[in-house]
C-alpha angles and dihedrals in degrees: 000000000000119000113248126258122230114228119191124188116198135182101278120108113265105076089149089067091056091046093050091046089053090052092049093048091049090050088053090054099254119140111227125227101201129203122175124188120223090255088045090057089056092047091050090049093049099041110031109006135269098276100038095120096038111124095013100080118073090207134008121207128199111245091236094051095105090162093061118125092254089062090070129078089217090067107088116229131161092229145294134267123193106197115196101013117198121213088247091058092042091053093047091051093044092053099040095242094150088186095145136023094267094055092040094050090048090049089053091052090053095046092046091046092238124147115282119180122185118194091204111201120194138104135226100023124221127207093265090056092049093047091050090050090050092048093051091047092050088053092054102264123129120233108204113180111203096253115168117237096228091174087073088062097229114206097202145021087251090060090050091049091047094052093047091048090049091051090050093051090045090054089062087064093214099121140022113290116284103180123093110254131221107261096203093259095294111154 
């Protein structure tokens, strides 16, 4: 049996990316340990509907449940994806604040040297954002801004979301690649 994957949804725009990543992980046979921040709840409501993740997650944890199993390095998981990742969550993770379950679970991934992928969503970026991204990267995390692959000539927002979610899941390195790859321009 595969170890579960932690999926956190925070208050940045891009809830559809988290939803699609959850669908892909479930299709791959990974149970999902879900944590949604208060601002993430609002983003889900505004962007994809209140029950979008219902039935996909194997277990849902309250964001203030810092004693949950996923807050411990002894609980085996395949990795963690934060999609979307707000700058507040990025900063908390970058500086080891561990003040809620999202930041604590991410801290555990870093200390245990497990995959941590942050779909950091903000533009433009200020120096604090960039420094937080650098800090997470130096600790072994992956910062994956949701940048569209226009070279694939997407025909819809759904195709863009799908490709970004596939890249995020691929960055966990827990399954064969899902994202469409650049073919060198061959037609």
